[in-house]
C-alpha positions as CSV (number, residue, x, y, z in Angstrom):
1,M,5.5,4.2,-8.1
2,C,1.7,2.0,-6.8
3,L,0.2,1.8,-9.9
4,T,3.8,0.8,-12.1
5,L,5.6,-1.1,-9.2
6,G,2.7,-2.9,-7.5
7,L,0.2,-4.0,-10.5
8,A,3.3,-4.9,-13.1
9,P,2.5,-7.4,-14.9
10,F,-0.7,-6.0,-15.6
11,V,-1.5,-8.4,-18.2
12,P,-3.7,-10.9,-18.0
13,E,-4.0,-9.9,-14.3
14,P,-2.5,-7.6,-11.8
15,H,0.5,-9.1,-10.5
16,I,-0.4,-8.1,-6.6
17,W,-4.1,-9.2,-6.7
18,G,-3.6,-12.4,-8.3
19,K,-1.1,-13.5,-5.4
20,I,-4.0,-11.9,-2.9
21,R,-6.2,-14.2,-4.7
22,W,-3.6,-17.0,-4.4
23,I,-3.2,-16.1,-0.6
24,A,-7.0,-15.8,-0.1
25,G,-7.5,-19.0,-1.5
26,G,-5.3,-20.9,0.9
27,A,-1.9,-20.1,-0.7
28,V,-1.2,-24.1,-1.3
29,G,1.7,-24.9,-3.6
30,M,3.0,-21.7,-2.7
31,Q,7.5,-21.0,-2.7
32,F,9.8,-18.9,-0.7
33,I,10.1,-16.8,-4.5
34,D,6.2,-16.5,-3.8
35,W,5.8,-15.0,-0.8
36,F,9.4,-12.9,-1.2
37,D,7.0,-11.7,-4.6
38,V,3.9,-10.7,-2.3
39,V,6.6,-8.2,-0.3
40,L,7.8,-6.9,-3.2
41,H,4.8,-5.9,-5.1
42,G,3.3,-4.7,-1.7
43,T,5.6,-2.6,-0.2
44,P,4.2,0.2,-2.1
45,W,1.4,-0.4,-1.4
46,I,1.6,-0.9,2.4
47,L,4.1,2.9,2.3
48,L,1.1,4.7,0.4
49,L,-1.4,3.6,3.1
50,R,1.3,4.1,5.5
51,W,1.3,8.1,4.2
52,G,-2.3,8.1,3.8
53,V,-2.5,7.8,7.8
54,L,0.3,9.4,8.6
55,K,-0.9,12.5,6.8
56,M,-4.7,11.9,8.1
57,T,-3.4,12.2,11.3
58,G,-1.4,14.9,11.2
59,K,1.7,13.3,12.1
60,F,3.5,14.0,8.8
61,R,5.0,17.8,9.1
62,R,7.6,19.1,7.0
63,T,9.8,20.9,9.3
64,K,11.0,24.6,8.5
65,A,14.7,24.9,7.5
66,E,16.1,27.9,9.7
């Protein structure tokens, strides 16, 4: 899901990568729709990072159905 939603569209460069570069360059000219776009394309990556941290710290447990 991160690859499809987080990086789409792929050409000429991944969309989220372009937005991150834009923000790193000072975010000059960014409007609300651009920030909203960063949130939409960044959410799958944030969720993947969260899942990985929870998995590594052992706080992600499945409960057994009784």
